[in-house]
Chimera marker file (.cmm) of the C-alpha trace (Angstrom):
<marker_set name="trace">
<marker id="1" x="0.000" y="0.000" z="0.000" r="1" g="1" b="0" radius="0.5"/>
<marker id="2" x="1.249" y="3.435" z="-0.912" r="1" g="1" b="0" radius="0.5"/>
<marker id="3" x="0.526" y="5.831" z="1.917" r="1" g="1" b="0" radius="0.5"/>
<marker id="4" x="0.445" y="9.609" z="1.610" r="1" g="1" b="0" radius="0.5"/>
<marker id="5" x="0.237" y="11.473" z="4.908" r="1" g="1" b="0" radius="0.5"/>
<marker id="6" x="-0.320" y="15.212" z="4.726" r="1" g="1" b="0" radius="0.5"/>
<marker id="7" x="-1.109" y="17.958" z="7.188" r="1" g="1" b="0" radius="0.5"/>
<marker id="8" x="-3.477" y="20.883" z="6.821" r="1" g="1" b="0" radius="0.5"/>
<marker id="9" x="-4.458" y="23.961" z="8.817" r="1" g="1" b="0" radius="0.5"/>
<marker id="10" x="-0.851" y="24.535" z="9.857" r="1" g="1" b="0" radius="0.5"/>
<marker id="11" x="-0.250" y="20.966" z="11.074" r="1" g="1" b="0" radius="0.5"/>
<marker id="12" x="2.808" y="19.090" z="9.851" r="1" g="1" b="0" radius="0.5"/>
<marker id="13" x="2.748" y="15.379" z="10.731" r="1" g="1" b="0" radius="0.5"/>
<marker id="14" x="5.881" y="14.278" z="12.557" r="1" g="1" b="0" radius="0.5"/>
<marker id="15" x="7.800" y="11.141" z="11.644" r="1" g="1" b="0" radius="0.5"/>
<marker id="16" x="6.217" y="9.486" z="14.700" r="1" g="1" b="0" radius="0.5"/>
<marker id="17" x="2.730" y="10.405" z="13.423" r="1" g="1" b="0" radius="0.5"/>
<marker id="18" x="3.536" y="9.009" z="9.985" r="1" g="1" b="0" radius="0.5"/>
<marker id="19" x="5.028" y="5.804" z="11.396" r="1" g="1" b="0" radius="0.5"/>
<marker id="20" x="2.013" y="5.285" z="13.672" r="1" g="1" b="0" radius="0.5"/>
<marker id="21" x="-0.503" y="5.799" z="10.848" r="1" g="1" b="0" radius="0.5"/>
<marker id="22" x="1.455" y="3.479" z="8.542" r="1" g="1" b="0" radius="0.5"/>
<marker id="23" x="1.599" y="0.775" z="11.219" r="1" g="1" b="0" radius="0.5"/>
<marker id="24" x="-2.145" y="1.050" z="11.851" r="1" g="1" b="0" radius="0.5"/>
<marker id="25" x="-2.993" y="0.903" z="8.129" r="1" g="1" b="0" radius="0.5"/>
<marker id="26" x="-1.126" y="-2.418" z="7.918" r="1" g="1" b="0" radius="0.5"/>
<marker id="27" x="-4.109" y="-3.965" z="9.775" r="1" g="1" b="0" radius="0.5"/>
<marker id="28" x="-6.058" y="-3.754" z="6.511" r="1" g="1" b="0" radius="0.5"/>
<marker id="29" x="-3.592" y="-5.993" z="4.658" r="1" g="1" b="0" radius="0.5"/>
<marker id="30" x="-5.490" y="-9.203" z="5.425" r="1" g="1" b="0" radius="0.5"/>
<marker id="31" x="-8.855" y="-7.646" z="4.585" r="1" g="1" b="0" radius="0.5"/>
<marker id="32" x="-8.122" y="-6.026" z="1.208" r="1" g="1" b="0" radius="0.5"/>
<marker id="33" x="-7.205" y="-8.241" z="-1.755" r="1" g="1" b="0" radius="0.5"/>
<marker id="34" x="-5.476" y="-5.420" z="-3.622" r="1" g="1" b="0" radius="0.5"/>
<marker id="35" x="-3.612" y="-4.117" z="-0.572" r="1" g="1" b="0" radius="0.5"/>
<marker id="36" x="-0.279" y="-3.979" z="-2.404" r="1" g="1" b="0" radius="0.5"/>
<marker id="37" x="-1.638" y="-1.852" z="-5.257" r="1" g="1" b="0" radius="0.5"/>
<marker id="38" x="-3.980" y="0.587" z="-3.490" r="1" g="1" b="0" radius="0.5"/>
<marker id="39" x="-2.992" y="3.947" z="-2.129" r="1" g="1" b="0" radius="0.5"/>
<marker id="40" x="-4.177" y="5.570" z="1.064" r="1" g="1" b="0" radius="0.5"/>
<marker id="41" x="-4.376" y="9.297" z="1.685" r="1" g="1" b="0" radius="0.5"/>
<marker id="42" x="-4.283" y="10.380" z="5.313" r="1" g="1" b="0" radius="0.5"/>
<marker id="43" x="-5.055" y="14.042" z="5.969" r="1" g="1" b="0" radius="0.5"/>
<marker id="44" x="-4.312" y="15.342" z="9.465" r="1" g="1" b="0" radius="0.5"/>
<marker id="45" x="-5.812" y="18.690" z="10.426" r="1" g="1" b="0" radius="0.5"/>
<marker id="46" x="-5.434" y="20.710" z="13.580" r="1" g="1" b="0" radius="0.5"/>
<marker id="47" x="-8.103" y="22.953" z="15.042" r="1" g="1" b="0" radius="0.5"/>
<marker id="48" x="-8.226" y="25.042" z="18.189" r="1" g="1" b="0" radius="0.5"/>
<marker id="49" x="-9.342" y="22.233" z="20.517" r="1" g="1" b="0" radius="0.5"/>
<marker id="50" x="-9.050" y="19.010" z="18.501" r="1" g="1" b="0" radius="0.5"/>
<marker id="51" x="-7.371" y="17.126" z="15.663" r="1" g="1" b="0" radius="0.5"/>
<marker id="52" x="-9.183" y="15.640" z="12.693" r="1" g="1" b="0" radius="0.5"/>
<marker id="53" x="-7.908" y="12.671" z="10.677" r="1" g="1" b="0" radius="0.5"/>
<marker id="54" x="-9.413" y="11.787" z="7.293" r="1" g="1" b="0" radius="0.5"/>
<marker id="55" x="-8.390" y="8.546" z="5.575" r="1" g="1" b="0" radius="0.5"/>
<marker id="56" x="-9.428" y="7.694" z="2.004" r="1" g="1" b="0" radius="0.5"/>
<marker id="57" x="-8.578" y="4.409" z="0.286" r="1" g="1" b="0" radius="0.5"/>
<marker id="58" x="-9.942" y="3.975" z="-3.231" r="1" g="1" b="0" radius="0.5"/>
<marker id="59" x="-9.917" y="0.194" z="-3.725" r="1" g="1" b="0" radius="0.5"/>
<marker id="60" x="-10.956" y="-1.769" z="-6.795" r="1" g="1" b="0" radius="0.5"/>
<marker id="61" x="-14.374" y="-2.655" z="-5.413" r="1" g="1" b="0" radius="0.5"/>
<marker id="62" x="-15.218" y="0.097" z="-2.928" r="1" g="1" b="0" radius="0.5"/>
<marker id="63" x="-13.980" y="3.455" z="-1.730" r="1" g="1" b="0" radius="0.5"/>
<marker id="64" x="-13.178" y="3.377" z="1.960" r="1" g="1" b="0" radius="0.5"/>
<marker id="65" x="-13.351" y="6.687" z="3.803" r="1" g="1" b="0" radius="0.5"/>
<marker id="66" x="-13.261" y="7.583" z="7.475" r="1" g="1" b="0" radius="0.5"/>
<marker id="67" x="-13.134" y="10.879" z="9.317" r="1" g="1" b="0" radius="0.5"/>
<marker id="68" x="-12.562" y="11.136" z="13.075" r="1" g="1" b="0" radius="0.5"/>
<marker id="69" x="-12.013" y="14.080" z="15.402" r="1" g="1" b="0" radius="0.5"/>
<marker id="70" x="-10.299" y="13.799" z="18.787" r="1" g="1" b="0" radius="0.5"/>
<marker id="71" x="-8.163" y="15.924" z="21.087" r="1" g="1" b="0" radius="0.5"/>
<marker id="72" x="-5.289" y="13.462" z="20.575" r="1" g="1" b="0" radius="0.5"/>
<marker id="73" x="-3.949" y="12.847" z="17.055" r="1" g="1" b="0" radius="0.5"/>
<marker id="74" x="-3.144" y="9.212" z="17.851" r="1" g="1" b="0" radius="0.5"/>
<marker id="75" x="-6.669" y="8.553" z="19.111" r="1" g="1" b="0" radius="0.5"/>
<marker id="76" x="-8.037" y="10.129" z="15.922" r="1" g="1" b="0" radius="0.5"/>
<marker id="77" x="-5.842" y="7.834" z="13.798" r="1" g="1" b="0" radius="0.5"/>
<marker id="78" x="-7.007" y="4.798" z="15.809" r="1" g="1" b="0" radius="0.5"/>
<marker id="79" x="-10.637" y="5.830" z="15.401" r="1" g="1" b="0" radius="0.5"/>
<marker id="80" x="-10.284" y="6.295" z="11.649" r="1" g="1" b="0" radius="0.5"/>
<marker id="81" x="-8.651" y="2.878" z="11.197" r="1" g="1" b="0" radius="0.5"/>
<marker id="82" x="-11.358" y="1.260" z="13.336" r="1" g="1" b="0" radius="0.5"/>
<marker id="83" x="-14.024" y="2.867" z="11.155" r="1" g="1" b="0" radius="0.5"/>
<marker id="84" x="-12.312" y="1.596" z="7.998" r="1" g="1" b="0" radius="0.5"/>
<marker id="85" x="-12.134" y="-1.929" z="9.380" r="1" g="1" b="0" radius="0.5"/>
<marker id="86" x="-15.818" y="-1.763" z="10.314" r="1" g="1" b="0" radius="0.5"/>
<marker id="87" x="-16.675" y="-0.630" z="6.764" r="1" g="1" b="0" radius="0.5"/>
<marker id="88" x="-14.759" y="-3.537" z="5.245" r="1" g="1" b="0" radius="0.5"/>
<marker id="89" x="-16.387" y="-6.049" z="7.625" r="1" g="1" b="0" radius="0.5"/>
<marker id="90" x="-19.834" y="-4.614" z="6.909" r="1" g="1" b="0" radius="0.5"/>
<marker id="91" x="-19.226" y="-4.779" z="3.160" r="1" g="1" b="0" radius="0.5"/>
<marker id="92" x="-17.948" y="-8.339" z="3.451" r="1" g="1" b="0" radius="0.5"/>
<marker id="93" x="-20.975" y="-9.411" z="5.505" r="1" g="1" b="0" radius="0.5"/>
<marker id="94" x="-23.410" y="-7.655" z="3.193" r="1" g="1" b="0" radius="0.5"/>
<marker id="95" x="-22.000" y="-9.128" z="0.015" r="1" g="1" b="0" radius="0.5"/>
<marker id="96" x="-21.511" y="-12.592" z="1.451" r="1" g="1" b="0" radius="0.5"/>
<marker id="97" x="-24.750" y="-12.964" z="3.410" r="1" g="1" b="0" radius="0.5"/>
<marker id="98" x="-27.345" y="-10.832" z="1.684" r="1" g="1" b="0" radius="0.5"/>
<marker id="99" x="-26.282" y="-10.727" z="-1.910" r="1" g="1" b="0" radius="0.5"/>
<marker id="100" x="-24.803" y="-14.198" z="-2.176" r="1" g="1" b="0" radius="0.5"/>
<marker id="101" x="-21.480" y="-12.803" z="-3.328" r="1" g="1" b="0" radius="0.5"/>
<marker id="102" x="-18.071" y="-13.518" z="-1.952" r="1" g="1" b="0" radius="0.5"/>
<marker id="103" x="-16.489" y="-11.006" z="0.395" r="1" g="1" b="0" radius="0.5"/>
<marker id="104" x="-14.388" y="-8.069" z="-0.788" r="1" g="1" b="0" radius="0.5"/>
<marker id="105" x="-11.278" y="-10.199" z="-0.368" r="1" g="1" b="0" radius="0.5"/>
<marker id="106" x="-12.484" y="-12.525" z="-3.126" r="1" g="1" b="0" radius="0.5"/>
<marker id="107" x="-14.697" y="-10.154" z="-5.111" r="1" g="1" b="0" radius="0.5"/>
<marker id="108" x="-12.175" y="-9.901" z="-7.939" r="1" g="1" b="0" radius="0.5"/>
<marker id="109" x="-12.423" y="-13.673" z="-8.460" r="1" g="1" b="0" radius="0.5"/>
<marker id="110" x="-15.805" y="-13.542" z="-10.183" r="1" g="1" b="0" radius="0.5"/>
<marker id="111" x="-16.964" y="-16.968" z="-11.296" r="1" g="1" b="0" radius="0.5"/>
<marker id="112" x="-20.484" y="-16.002" z="-12.294" r="1" g="1" b="0" radius="0.5"/>
<marker id="113" x="-22.144" y="-17.450" z="-9.188" r="1" g="1" b="0" radius="0.5"/>
<marker id="114" x="-22.970" y="-14.105" z="-7.585" r="1" g="1" b="0" radius="0.5"/>
<marker id="115" x="-26.545" y="-12.865" z="-7.619" r="1" g="1" b="0" radius="0.5"/>
<marker id="116" x="-27.217" y="-9.468" z="-9.094" r="1" g="1" b="0" radius="0.5"/>
<marker id="117" x="-28.304" y="-6.676" z="-6.768" r="1" g="1" b="0" radius="0.5"/>
<marker id="118" x="-31.917" y="-5.728" z="-7.234" r="1" g="1" b="0" radius="0.5"/>
<marker id="119" x="-34.145" y="-2.820" z="-6.452" r="1" g="1" b="0" radius="0.5"/>
<marker id="120" x="-36.554" y="-4.047" z="-3.806" r="1" g="1" b="0" radius="0.5"/>
<marker id="121" x="-38.685" y="-0.927" z="-3.504" r="1" g="1" b="0" radius="0.5"/>
<marker id="122" x="-39.618" y="2.067" z="-5.598" r="1" g="1" b="0" radius="0.5"/>
<marker id="123" x="-40.860" y="5.354" z="-4.295" r="1" g="1" b="0" radius="0.5"/>
<marker id="124" x="-42.309" y="8.133" z="-6.415" r="1" g="1" b="0" radius="0.5"/>
<marker id="125" x="-41.847" y="11.718" z="-5.340" r="1" g="1" b="0" radius="0.5"/>
<marker id="126" x="-43.992" y="14.628" z="-6.466" r="1" g="1" b="0" radius="0.5"/>
<marker id="127" x="-41.601" y="17.531" z="-6.828" r="1" g="1" b="0" radius="0.5"/>
<marker id="128" x="-43.135" y="20.639" z="-5.370" r="1" g="1" b="0" radius="0.5"/>
<marker id="129" x="-41.494" y="23.999" z="-6.142" r="1" g="1" b="0" radius="0.5"/>
<marker id="130" x="-40.124" y="25.449" z="-2.902" r="1" g="1" b="0" radius="0.5"/>
<marker id="131" x="-37.236" y="27.390" z="-1.443" r="1" g="1" b="0" radius="0.5"/>
<marker id="132" x="-34.318" y="25.804" z="0.407" r="1" g="1" b="0" radius="0.5"/>
<marker id="133" x="-35.732" y="26.946" z="3.719" r="1" g="1" b="0" radius="0.5"/>
<marker id="134" x="-39.120" y="25.400" z="2.957" r="1" g="1" b="0" radius="0.5"/>
<marker id="135" x="-37.407" y="22.139" z="1.913" r="1" g="1" b="0" radius="0.5"/>
<marker id="136" x="-35.376" y="22.126" z="5.126" r="1" g="1" b="0" radius="0.5"/>
<marker id="137" x="-38.529" y="22.667" z="7.183" r="1" g="1" b="0" radius="0.5"/>
<marker id="138" x="-40.292" y="19.872" z="5.281" r="1" g="1" b="0" radius="0.5"/>
<marker id="139" x="-37.362" y="17.493" z="5.824" r="1" g="1" b="0" radius="0.5"/>
<marker id="140" x="-37.295" y="18.192" z="9.558" r="1" g="1" b="0" radius="0.5"/>
<marker id="141" x="-41.061" y="17.783" z="9.842" r="1" g="1" b="0" radius="0.5"/>
<marker id="142" x="-40.838" y="14.372" z="8.169" r="1" g="1" b="0" radius="0.5"/>
<marker id="143" x="-37.903" y="13.354" z="10.360" r="1" g="1" b="0" radius="0.5"/>
<marker id="144" x="-35.787" y="12.372" z="7.354" r="1" g="1" b="0" radius="0.5"/>
<marker id="145" x="-32.104" y="13.053" z="6.835" r="1" g="1" b="0" radius="0.5"/>
<marker id="146" x="-32.612" y="14.110" z="3.195" r="1" g="1" b="0" radius="0.5"/>
<marker id="147" x="-35.322" y="15.682" z="1.060" r="1" g="1" b="0" radius="0.5"/>
<marker id="148" x="-35.791" y="16.001" z="-2.716" r="1" g="1" b="0" radius="0.5"/>
<marker id="149" x="-37.441" y="19.145" z="-4.037" r="1" g="1" b="0" radius="0.5"/>
<marker id="150" x="-37.810" y="21.422" z="-7.069" r="1" g="1" b="0" radius="0.5"/>
<marker id="151" x="-36.053" y="24.730" z="-6.467" r="1" g="1" b="0" radius="0.5"/>
<marker id="152" x="-38.455" y="27.652" z="-6.949" r="1" g="1" b="0" radius="0.5"/>
<marker id="153" x="-35.840" y="29.939" z="-8.480" r="1" g="1" b="0" radius="0.5"/>
<marker id="154" x="-33.754" y="27.623" z="-10.666" r="1" g="1" b="0" radius="0.5"/>
<marker id="155" x="-36.507" y="25.099" z="-11.519" r="1" g="1" b="0" radius="0.5"/>
<marker id="156" x="-33.953" y="22.296" z="-10.952" r="1" g="1" b="0" radius="0.5"/>
<marker id="157" x="-34.271" y="19.176" z="-8.858" r="1" g="1" b="0" radius="0.5"/>
<marker id="158" x="-32.223" y="19.481" z="-5.653" r="1" g="1" b="0" radius="0.5"/>
<marker id="159" x="-31.516" y="17.308" z="-2.631" r="1" g="1" b="0" radius="0.5"/>
<marker id="160" x="-30.980" y="18.794" z="0.806" r="1" g="1" b="0" radius="0.5"/>
<marker id="161" x="-29.440" y="16.515" z="3.420" r="1" g="1" b="0" radius="0.5"/>
<marker id="162" x="-28.127" y="16.414" z="6.974" r="1" g="1" b="0" radius="0.5"/>
<marker id="163" x="-24.346" y="16.032" z="7.213" r="1" g="1" b="0" radius="0.5"/>
<marker id="164" x="-22.550" y="14.050" z="9.915" r="1" g="1" b="0" radius="0.5"/>
<marker id="165" x="-21.303" y="17.282" z="11.481" r="1" g="1" b="0" radius="0.5"/>
<marker id="166" x="-24.894" y="18.496" z="12.035" r="1" g="1" b="0" radius="0.5"/>
<marker id="167" x="-24.906" y="21.035" z="9.210" r="1" g="1" b="0" radius="0.5"/>
<marker id="168" x="-27.003" y="20.808" z="6.061" r="1" g="1" b="0" radius="0.5"/>
<marker id="169" x="-25.869" y="20.577" z="2.457" r="1" g="1" b="0" radius="0.5"/>
<marker id="170" x="-27.621" y="20.862" z="-0.910" r="1" g="1" b="0" radius="0.5"/>
<marker id="171" x="-26.939" y="18.851" z="-4.036" r="1" g="1" b="0" radius="0.5"/>
<marker id="172" x="-27.940" y="20.841" z="-7.096" r="1" g="1" b="0" radius="0.5"/>
<marker id="173" x="-28.532" y="18.831" z="-10.277" r="1" g="1" b="0" radius="0.5"/>
<marker id="174" x="-27.384" y="19.761" z="-13.766" r="1" g="1" b="0" radius="0.5"/>
<marker id="175" x="-28.667" y="18.419" z="-17.069" r="1" g="1" b="0" radius="0.5"/>
<marker id="176" x="-26.293" y="17.729" z="-19.932" r="1" g="1" b="0" radius="0.5"/>
<link id1="1" id2="2" r="1" g="1" b="0" radius="0.2"/>
<link id1="2" id2="3" r="1" g="1" b="0" radius="0.2"/>
<link id1="3" id2="4" r="1" g="1" b="0" radius="0.2"/>
<link id1="4" id2="5" r="1" g="1" b="0" radius="0.2"/>
<link id1="5" id2="6" r="1" g="1" b="0" radius="0.2"/>
<link id1="6" id2="7" r="1" g="1" b="0" radius="0.2"/>
<link id1="7" id2="8" r="1" g="1" b="0" radius="0.2"/>
<link id1="8" id2="9" r="1" g="1" b="0" radius="0.2"/>
<link id1="9" id2="10" r="1" g="1" b="0" radius="0.2"/>
<link id1="10" id2="11" r="1" g="1" b="0" radius="0.2"/>
<link id1="11" id2="12" r="1" g="1" b="0" radius="0.2"/>
<link id1="12" id2="13" r="1" g="1" b="0" radius="0.2"/>
<link id1="13" id2="14" r="1" g="1" b="0" radius="0.2"/>
<link id1="14" id2="15" r="1" g="1" b="0" radius="0.2"/>
<link id1="15" id2="16" r="1" g="1" b="0" radius="0.2"/>
<link id1="16" id2="17" r="1" g="1" b="0" radius="0.2"/>
<link id1="17" id2="18" r="1" g="1" b="0" radius="0.2"/>
<link id1="18" id2="19" r="1" g="1" b="0" radius="0.2"/>
<link id1="19" id2="20" r="1" g="1" b="0" radius="0.2"/>
<link id1="20" id2="21" r="1" g="1" b="0" radius="0.2"/>
<link id1="21" id2="22" r="1" g="1" b="0" radius="0.2"/>
<link id1="22" id2="23" r="1" g="1" b="0" radius="0.2"/>
<link id1="23" id2="24" r="1" g="1" b="0" radius="0.2"/>
<link id1="24" id2="25" r="1" g="1" b="0" radius="0.2"/>
<link id1="25" id2="26" r="1" g="1" b="0" radius="0.2"/>
<link id1="26" id2="27" r="1" g="1" b="0" radius="0.2"/>
<link id1="27" id2="28" r="1" g="1" b="0" radius="0.2"/>
<link id1="28" id2="29" r="1" g="1" b="0" radius="0.2"/>
<link id1="29" id2="30" r="1" g="1" b="0" radius="0.2"/>
<link id1="30" id2="31" r="1" g="1" b="0" radius="0.2"/>
<link id1="31" id2="32" r="1" g="1" b="0" radius="0.2"/>
<link id1="32" id2="33" r="1" g="1" b="0" radius="0.2"/>
<link id1="33" id2="34" r="1" g="1" b="0" radius="0.2"/>
<link id1="34" id2="35" r="1" g="1" b="0" radius="0.2"/>
<link id1="35" id2="36" r="1" g="1" b="0" radius="0.2"/>
<link id1="36" id2="37" r="1" g="1" b="0" radius="0.2"/>
<link id1="37" id2="38" r="1" g="1" b="0" radius="0.2"/>
<link id1="38" id2="39" r="1" g="1" b="0" radius="0.2"/>
<link id1="39" id2="40" r="1" g="1" b="0" radius="0.2"/>
<link id1="40" id2="41" r="1" g="1" b="0" radius="0.2"/>
<link id1="41" id2="42" r="1" g="1" b="0" radius="0.2"/>
<link id1="42" id2="43" r="1" g="1" b="0" radius="0.2"/>
<link id1="43" id2="44" r="1" g="1" b="0" radius="0.2"/>
<link id1="44" id2="45" r="1" g="1" b="0" radius="0.2"/>
<link id1="45" id2="46" r="1" g="1" b="0" radius="0.2"/>
<link id1="46" id2="47" r="1" g="1" b="0" radius="0.2"/>
<link id1="47" id2="48" r="1" g="1" b="0" radius="0.2"/>
<link id1="48" id2="49" r="1" g="1" b="0" radius="0.2"/>
<link id1="49" id2="50" r="1" g="1" b="0" radius="0.2"/>
<link id1="50" id2="51" r="1" g="1" b="0" radius="0.2"/>
<link id1="51" id2="52" r="1" g="1" b="0" radius="0.2"/>
<link id1="52" id2="53" r="1" g="1" b="0" radius="0.2"/>
<link id1="53" id2="54" r="1" g="1" b="0" radius="0.2"/>
<link id1="54" id2="55" r="1" g="1" b="0" radius="0.2"/>
<link id1="55" id2="56" r="1" g="1" b="0" radius="0.2"/>
<link id1="56" id2="57" r="1" g="1" b="0" radius="0.2"/>
<link id1="57" id2="58" r="1" g="1" b="0" radius="0.2"/>
<link id1="58" id2="59" r="1" g="1" b="0" radius="0.2"/>
<link id1="59" id2="60" r="1" g="1" b="0" radius="0.2"/>
<link id1="60" id2="61" r="1" g="1" b="0" radius="0.2"/>
<link id1="61" id2="62" r="1" g="1" b="0" radius="0.2"/>
<link id1="62" id2="63" r="1" g="1" b="0" radius="0.2"/>
<link id1="63" id2="64" r="1" g="1" b="0" radius="0.2"/>
<link id1="64" id2="65" r="1" g="1" b="0" radius="0.2"/>
<link id1="65" id2="66" r="1" g="1" b="0" radius="0.2"/>
<link id1="66" id2="67" r="1" g="1" b="0" radius="0.2"/>
<link id1="67" id2="68" r="1" g="1" b="0" radius="0.2"/>
<link id1="68" id2="69" r="1" g="1" b="0" radius="0.2"/>
<link id1="69" id2="70" r="1" g="1" b="0" radius="0.2"/>
<link id1="70" id2="71" r="1" g="1" b="0" radius="0.2"/>
<link id1="71" id2="72" r="1" g="1" b="0" radius="0.2"/>
<link id1="72" id2="73" r="1" g="1" b="0" radius="0.2"/>
<link id1="73" id2="74" r="1" g="1" b="0" radius="0.2"/>
<link id1="74" id2="75" r="1" g="1" b="0" radius="0.2"/>
<link id1="75" id2="76" r="1" g="1" b="0" radius="0.2"/>
<link id1="76" id2="77" r="1" g="1" b="0" radius="0.2"/>
<link id1="77" id2="78" r="1" g="1" b="0" radius="0.2"/>
<link id1="78" id2="79" r="1" g="1" b="0" radius="0.2"/>
<link id1="79" id2="80" r="1" g="1" b="0" radius="0.2"/>
<link id1="80" id2="81" r="1" g="1" b="0" radius="0.2"/>
<link id1="81" id2="82" r="1" g="1" b="0" radius="0.2"/>
<link id1="82" id2="83" r="1" g="1" b="0" radius="0.2"/>
<link id1="83" id2="84" r="1" g="1" b="0" radius="0.2"/>
<link id1="84" id2="85" r="1" g="1" b="0" radius="0.2"/>
<link id1="85" id2="86" r="1" g="1" b="0" radius="0.2"/>
<link id1="86" id2="87" r="1" g="1" b="0" radius="0.2"/>
<link id1="87" id2="88" r="1" g="1" b="0" radius="0.2"/>
<link id1="88" id2="89" r="1" g="1" b="0" radius="0.2"/>
<link id1="89" id2="90" r="1" g="1" b="0" radius="0.2"/>
<link id1="90" id2="91" r="1" g="1" b="0" radius="0.2"/>
<link id1="91" id2="92" r="1" g="1" b="0" radius="0.2"/>
<link id1="92" id2="93" r="1" g="1" b="0" radius="0.2"/>
<link id1="93" id2="94" r="1" g="1" b="0" radius="0.2"/>
<link id1="94" id2="95" r="1" g="1" b="0" radius="0.2"/>
<link id1="95" id2="96" r="1" g="1" b="0" radius="0.2"/>
<link id1="96" id2="97" r="1" g="1" b="0" radius="0.2"/>
<link id1="97" id2="98" r="1" g="1" b="0" radius="0.2"/>
<link id1="98" id2="99" r="1" g="1" b="0" radius="0.2"/>
<link id1="99" id2="100" r="1" g="1" b="0" radius="0.2"/>
<link id1="100" id2="101" r="1" g="1" b="0" radius="0.2"/>
<link id1="101" id2="102" r="1" g="1" b="0" radius="0.2"/>
<link id1="102" id2="103" r="1" g="1" b="0" radius="0.2"/>
<link id1="103" id2="104" r="1" g="1" b="0" radius="0.2"/>
<link id1="104" id2="105" r="1" g="1" b="0" radius="0.2"/>
<link id1="105" id2="106" r="1" g="1" b="0" radius="0.2"/>
<link id1="106" id2="107" r="1" g="1" b="0" radius="0.2"/>
<link id1="107" id2="108" r="1" g="1" b="0" radius="0.2"/>
<link id1="108" id2="109" r="1" g="1" b="0" radius="0.2"/>
<link id1="109" id2="110" r="1" g="1" b="0" radius="0.2"/>
<link id1="110" id2="111" r="1" g="1" b="0" radius="0.2"/>
<link id1="111" id2="112" r="1" g="1" b="0" radius="0.2"/>
<link id1="112" id2="113" r="1" g="1" b="0" radius="0.2"/>
<link id1="113" id2="114" r="1" g="1" b="0" radius="0.2"/>
<link id1="114" id2="115" r="1" g="1" b="0" radius="0.2"/>
<link id1="115" id2="116" r="1" g="1" b="0" radius="0.2"/>
<link id1="116" id2="117" r="1" g="1" b="0" radius="0.2"/>
<link id1="117" id2="118" r="1" g="1" b="0" radius="0.2"/>
<link id1="118" id2="119" r="1" g="1" b="0" radius="0.2"/>
<link id1="119" id2="120" r="1" g="1" b="0" radius="0.2"/>
<link id1="120" id2="121" r="1" g="1" b="0" radius="0.2"/>
<link id1="121" id2="122" r="1" g="1" b="0" radius="0.2"/>
<link id1="122" id2="123" r="1" g="1" b="0" radius="0.2"/>
<link id1="123" id2="124" r="1" g="1" b="0" radius="0.2"/>
<link id1="124" id2="125" r="1" g="1" b="0" radius="0.2"/>
<link id1="125" id2="126" r="1" g="1" b="0" radius="0.2"/>
<link id1="126" id2="127" r="1" g="1" b="0" radius="0.2"/>
<link id1="127" id2="128" r="1" g="1" b="0" radius="0.2"/>
<link id1="128" id2="129" r="1" g="1" b="0" radius="0.2"/>
<link id1="129" id2="130" r="1" g="1" b="0" radius="0.2"/>
<link id1="130" id2="131" r="1" g="1" b="0" radius="0.2"/>
<link id1="131" id2="132" r="1" g="1" b="0" radius="0.2"/>
<link id1="132" id2="133" r="1" g="1" b="0" radius="0.2"/>
<link id1="133" id2="134" r="1" g="1" b="0" radius="0.2"/>
<link id1="134" id2="135" r="1" g="1" b="0" radius="0.2"/>
<link id1="135" id2="136" r="1" g="1" b="0" radius="0.2"/>
<link id1="136" id2="137" r="1" g="1" b="0" radius="0.2"/>
<link id1="137" id2="138" r="1" g="1" b="0" radius="0.2"/>
<link id1="138" id2="139" r="1" g="1" b="0" radius="0.2"/>
<link id1="139" id2="140" r="1" g="1" b="0" radius="0.2"/>
<link id1="140" id2="141" r="1" g="1" b="0" radius="0.2"/>
<link id1="141" id2="142" r="1" g="1" b="0" radius="0.2"/>
<link id1="142" id2="143" r="1" g="1" b="0" radius="0.2"/>
<link id1="143" id2="144" r="1" g="1" b="0" radius="0.2"/>
<link id1="144" id2="145" r="1" g="1" b="0" radius="0.2"/>
<link id1="145" id2="146" r="1" g="1" b="0" radius="0.2"/>
<link id1="146" id2="147" r="1" g="1" b="0" radius="0.2"/>
<link id1="147" id2="148" r="1" g="1" b="0" radius="0.2"/>
<link id1="148" id2="149" r="1" g="1" b="0" radius="0.2"/>
<link id1="149" id2="150" r="1" g="1" b="0" radius="0.2"/>
<link id1="150" id2="151" r="1" g="1" b="0" radius="0.2"/>
<link id1="151" id2="152" r="1" g="1" b="0" radius="0.2"/>
<link id1="152" id2="153" r="1" g="1" b="0" radius="0.2"/>
<link id1="153" id2="154" r="1" g="1" b="0" radius="0.2"/>
<link id1="154" id2="155" r="1" g="1" b="0" radius="0.2"/>
<link id1="155" id2="156" r="1" g="1" b="0" radius="0.2"/>
<link id1="156" id2="157" r="1" g="1" b="0" radius="0.2"/>
<link id1="157" id2="158" r="1" g="1" b="0" radius="0.2"/>
<link id1="158" id2="159" r="1" g="1" b="0" radius="0.2"/>
<link id1="159" id2="160" r="1" g="1" b="0" radius="0.2"/>
<link id1="160" id2="161" r="1" g="1" b="0" radius="0.2"/>
<link id1="161" id2="162" r="1" g="1" b="0" radius="0.2"/>
<link id1="162" id2="163" r="1" g="1" b="0" radius="0.2"/>
<link id1="163" id2="164" r="1" g="1" b="0" radius="0.2"/>
<link id1="164" id2="165" r="1" g="1" b="0" radius="0.2"/>
<link id1="165" id2="166" r="1" g="1" b="0" radius="0.2"/>
<link id1="166" id2="167" r="1" g="1" b="0" radius="0.2"/>
<link id1="167" id2="168" r="1" g="1" b="0" radius="0.2"/>
<link id1="168" id2="169" r="1" g="1" b="0" radius="0.2"/>
<link id1="169" id2="170" r="1" g="1" b="0" radius="0.2"/>
<link id1="170" id2="171" r="1" g="1" b="0" radius="0.2"/>
<link id1="171" id2="172" r="1" g="1" b="0" radius="0.2"/>
<link id1="172" id2="173" r="1" g="1" b="0" radius="0.2"/>
<link id1="173" id2="174" r="1" g="1" b="0" radius="0.2"/>
<link id1="174" id2="175" r="1" g="1" b="0" radius="0.2"/>
<link id1="175" id2="176" r="1" g="1" b="0" radius="0.2"/>
</marker_set>
């Protein structure tokens, strides 16, 4: 695995930080079939009262990504690696148990036995023209973490959603 460790917001990872992150990423070797060919990007950021570590590993079958904040940089690295391992286990269990496929470790050895994923439910949405604020209110009233709506001004389909950090974001669609 090629590992790139970078710092942002004025933080420069020390050799000890880099060595620790590299050692922890080695835990994924047994779980990823293409471990030797993938690259990992570890971004360490410093804020006033905490550190944030973001790890992204684009693998052949899935993109693994974890983001953890902690007052200690080492604890943040541990948390991010734990999240990545949980993602791989969850993917392995899902593909093996529910979809009848082999786990990520053997996913590249396709022998035609795997079942295709299927859409098990369809939902139709009537797009009502509204503002972002109205869409946000509607989403909160429904208790959902996302909401699809037609923007009153642009007449485009948008999605507003709740981010992990508690803020909201909007995805604006474009037609080509």
